[in-house]
C-alpha positions in Angstrom: 1.2 22.8 6.0 4.2 23.2 3.7 4.4 22.4 0.0 7.3 20.3 -1.4 7.7 18.1 -4.4 6.5 14.5 -3.7 5.3 11.7 -5.9 2.4 9.9 -4.1 0.2 7.0 -5.0 -3.2 8.0 -6.5 -6.2 5.9 -5.8 -9.2 5.9 -8.1 -11.4 3.2 -6.6 -15.2 3.0 -6.8 -17.9 1.6 -4.5 -21.6 1.4 -4.7 -22.0 2.1 -1.0 -20.4 5.5 -1.0 -21.9 8.1 1.4 -22.2 11.5 -0.3 -22.0 15.0 1.2 -25.3 16.7 1.3 -23.7 19.8 -0.3 -25.0 20.5 -3.8 -24.8 24.3 -4.5 -24.0 27.7 -3.0 -27.1 27.3 -0.7 -25.8 24.2 1.0 -25.1 24.2 4.7 -21.5 23.1 4.0 -20.8 26.2 1.9 -22.7 28.4 4.3 -20.6 27.2 7.2 -17.3 28.1 5.5 -18.6 31.4 4.2 -19.8 32.5 7.6 -16.7 31.5 9.5 -14.4 33.1 7.0 -16.4 36.4 6.8 -14.9 39.7 7.9 -17.2 39.8 10.9 -15.2 37.0 12.5 -12.0 39.0 12.3 -9.8 36.1 11.4 -10.7 34.0 14.5 -7.3 34.5 16.3 -7.1 32.8 19.6 -8.2 35.0 22.5 -10.1 37.5 20.4 -13.7 38.5 19.9 -13.6 36.9 16.5 -12.7 33.5 18.1 -15.5 34.0 20.6 -17.9 34.6 17.7 -16.7 31.5 15.9 -17.2 29.4 19.0 -20.8 30.7 19.3 -21.5 29.8 15.7 -19.9 26.3 16.0 -21.7 25.7 19.3 -25.1 26.5 17.7 -24.3 24.1 14.8 -23.3 21.4 17.3 -26.7 21.8 19.0 -28.6 21.8 15.8 -26.9 18.7 14.6 -27.5 16.9 17.9 -24.0 16.4 19.1 -24.0 15.5 22.8 -22.0 17.2 25.6 -19.2 15.1 27.0 -20.0 13.4 30.3 -19.8 15.9 33.2 -19.7 18.9 30.9 -22.1 21.8 31.0 -20.8 23.2 27.7 -19.1 22.2 24.5 -16.3 24.7 25.4 -13.3 23.3 27.1 -10.8 25.9 28.3 -7.0 25.6 28.4 -4.1 27.9 28.7 -0.5 27.8 27.6 2.7 29.9 27.7 4.5 31.4 24.7 8.0 32.2 25.7 8.1 34.9 28.4 4.7 36.3 27.4 1.6 36.1 29.6 -0.4 32.9 29.4 -2.7 32.6 26.5 -6.2 31.3 27.0 -7.9 29.1 24.4 -11.1 27.1 24.2 -11.7 23.8 22.3 -15.3 22.9 21.2 -15.9 19.2 21.8 -18.9 16.9 21.8 -19.8 13.4 20.6 -22.2 11.1 18.9 -22.6 7.7 20.7 -21.8 4.7 18.6 -22.6 1.0 19.1 -19.3 0.6 20.9 -17.3 2.8 23.3 -14.2 2.7 21.0 -13.6 6.2 19.8 -12.7 8.0 16.5 -11.8 11.6 17.0 -12.8 13.8 14.1 -11.1 17.2 14.3 -10.4 20.5 12.6 -9.0 23.7 14.1 -11.2 26.8 13.9 -8.6 29.5 14.8 -6.6 31.5 12.3 -4.3 34.6 12.2 -6.7 37.4 13.0 -6.0 41.0 11.8 -2.6 42.1 10.7 -1.6 45.5 9.2 -5.3 46.4 9.2 -6.1 43.4 7.0 -8.4 40.5 8.0 -6.8 37.1 7.5 -10.1 35.3 7.0 -8.7 31.8 6.8 -11.3 30.3 4.5 -9.2 27.3 3.5 -7.2 27.5 6.7 -9.2 26.3 8.4 -12.9 27.3 8.1 -12.9 24.5 5.4 -12.0 21.8 7.9 -14.6 23.0 10.4 -17.2 22.9 7.6 -16.1 19.3 6.8 -16.3 18.3 10.5 -19.9 19.7 10.7 -20.9 17.9 7.5 -19.6 14.6 8.8 -21.3 15.0 12.1 -24.6 15.8 10.3 -24.4 12.5 8.4 -23.6 10.4 11.5 -26.3 12.1 13.6 -28.7 10.4 11.1 -26.8 7.2 10.6 -25.6 5.7 13.9 -21.9 4.9 13.8 -20.3 1.7 15.0 -17.7 3.6 17.0 -18.4 6.6 19.2 -17.3 9.7 17.4 -15.9 12.7 19.2 -16.0 15.9 17.3 -13.3 18.4 18.3 -13.0 21.9 16.9 -9.5 22.9 18.2 -8.3 26.3 19.1 -4.7 27.7 18.9 -3.4 25.3 16.2 -1.7 28.3 14.6 0.2 28.8 17.9 1.7 25.3 18.0 -1.2 22.8 18.1 -2.0 23.9 21.6 -5.7 22.9 21.6 -5.0 19.4 20.4 -2.1 19.1 22.9 -4.5 20.1 25.7 -7.0 17.6 24.5 -4.6 14.6 24.6 -3.1 15.8 27.8 -6.5 15.6 29.5 -8.6 13.4 27.2 -12.3 12.9 27.8 -11.8 9.1 27.4 -8.9 6.9 28.1 -6.3 7.2 25.3 -6.4 3.5 24.7 -10.0 3.8 23.6 -9.1 6.3 20.9 -8.6 4.2 17.8 -8.0 6.9 15.3 -7.8 10.7 14.7 -9.2 12.0 11.4 -8.0 15.6 11.0 -8.9 18.1 8.3 -6.9 21.2 7.7 -7.1 23.1 4.4 -9.4 21.0 2.2 -11.0 23.7 -0.1 -8.4 25.1 -2.4 -6.9 23.0 -5.1 -7.4 23.3 -8.8 -6.0 19.9 -9.8 -8.5 17.8 -7.8 -5.8 16.6 -5.5 -6.4 15.9 -1.8 -3.5 14.5 0.2 -3.9 12.1 3.1 -1.1 11.5 5.6 -0.9 8.7 8.1 -0.5 5.6 6.0 3.3 5.5 6.2 2.8 4.1 9.8 -0.5 2.4 9.0 -0.5 1.3 5.3 -3.5 -1.0 6.0 -5.7 2.1 6.1 -5.2 2.6 2.3 -7.8 -0.1 1.6 -10.5 2.2 3.0 -9.7 5.0 0.5 -12.7 4.0 -1.6 -14.6 6.7 -3.4 -17.0 6.7 -6.3 -15.7 9.7 -8.4 -12.7 10.5 -10.5 -13.3 14.2 -9.9 -10.9 14.0 -6.9 -7.7 12.2 -6.4 -6.8 10.8 -2.9 -3.0 11.0 -2.7 -1.3 9.2 0.2 2.0 10.8 1.2 4.0 13.6 2.9 4.3 11.4 6.0 7.7 9.6 5.7 10.0 10.8 8.4 13.0 10.3 6.1 11.7 13.3 4.1 12.6 15.6 7.0 10.5 17.9 9.1 9.6 20.3 6.2 8.3 17.6 3.8 6.8 15.3 6.4 3.5 16.8 7.4 3.0 14.4 10.4 3.4 17.2 13.0 2.2 20.2 10.9 -1.4 20.1 12.1 -3.4 18.9 15.1 -2.9 15.2 14.2 0.7 15.7 15.5 -0.6 15.7 19.1 -2.3 12.4 18.6 0.7 10.9 16.8 2.9 11.9 19.8 0.6 9.6 21.9 1.0 6.7 19.4 -2.6 7.2 18.2 -3.1 6.4 14.5 -4.2 9.3 12.3 -5.4 10.3 8.9 -4.7 13.9 8.0 -6.5 15.4 5.0 -5.2 18.6 3.3 -4.0 20.3 0.2 -0.6 21.6 -0.6 0.1 25.2 0.0 -1.3 27.7 -2.5 -0.9 31.3 -3.4 -3.4 32.4 -0.7 -1.9 30.3 2.1 -1.5 32.5 5.3 -2.4 35.6 3.3 -5.3 38.0 3.5 -6.5 36.6 0.2 -7.5 33.3 1.8 -11.2 34.2 1.4 -14.4 32.4 0.6 -14.4 33.8 -3.0 -11.0 32.2 -3.7 -11.8 28.6 -2.6 -12.6 26.0 -5.3 -16.2 25.1 -4.4 -16.6 22.0 -6.5 -13.3 20.6 -5.2 -14.4 21.4 -1.6 -17.7 19.6 -2.0 -15.9 16.6 -3.5 -13.2 16.6 -0.8 -15.7 16.6 2.0 -17.7 13.9 0.4 -14.6 11.8 -0.1 -13.5 12.3 3.6 -17.0 11.4 4.8 -16.9 8.2 2.6 -13.5 7.1 3.9 -14.6 7.8 7.5 -17.7 5.7 7.0 -15.7 2.9 5.4 -13.4 2.8 8.4 -16.2 3.0 10.9 -18.2 0.1 9.5 -15.3 -2.3 9.4 -15.1 -4.7 12.4 -11.6 -5.9 11.6 -10.0 -2.5 11.9 -11.6 -2.0 15.3 -9.9 -5.1 16.5 -6.6 -4.1 14.8 -6.5 -0.7 16.5 -7.5 -2.3 19.8 -4.5 -4.6 19.7 -2.2 -1.8 18.6 -3.3 0.5 21.3 -3.0 -2.2 23.9 0.6 -2.7 22.8 1.2 1.0 23.0 -0.2 1.1 26.6 2.1 -1.7 27.6 
């Protein structure tokens, strides 16, 4: 994700039905997840490495503990894919995917990539914000919906090889576990733990401005800022294709992408757990969870996306 000057619309709405993250302090599961995944032991989680394998084992164990189900016909949460990079040998990656059954078979995909840059020049690029933070958020959202049955079926996807060109997300939409016209929305998280202004950007409302009405949170400690998704801004300032939501957008699937602007530790070895903003991260995940819940419980948006996806199919 790239940082450029942009003036967005800030929303400070409140609602008595807000769903809160369970994270309260350093001992919370949310902070434990990001701390573990961004520790030196995981070697920066580069695709195809031992560190990535360790990350998959950790995320798989968390999926099981939460009660996320295996996809139909699957014997594992791991879904392998391969891709070519120029003239180099094929690279093998593995997504981690499962679901929580809803009251309907319409699907919302909640995603975050777990890979990062690995080890370079004998330094571990831990990727705490990018993107252990998004995986932690995904696990927190899954935990909530495992205890509160959603209206829509929620697929949880921890994608591999985002740093190599969104390859895990592209593999997912190329061979989706459900028909693409059943996927109403992708909610993607990438870099949601490192901002000192309380600002969390959300992309996707340029195409679907009707989604703004669901940005209802009960705290002024964090600002939800729609923006960075107007194609007229150009590829650098438009973040539409700069994380895994880009693969869904290419299939005309609506998306919301939550992330912060670049910071001093972006893609550096200093992107470590000790440098994230813990209160911001907790508030960011709580806000994303609330917005996800707001969208899931609205019947009219289900019908709206059903009609849009039907039109896309035609």
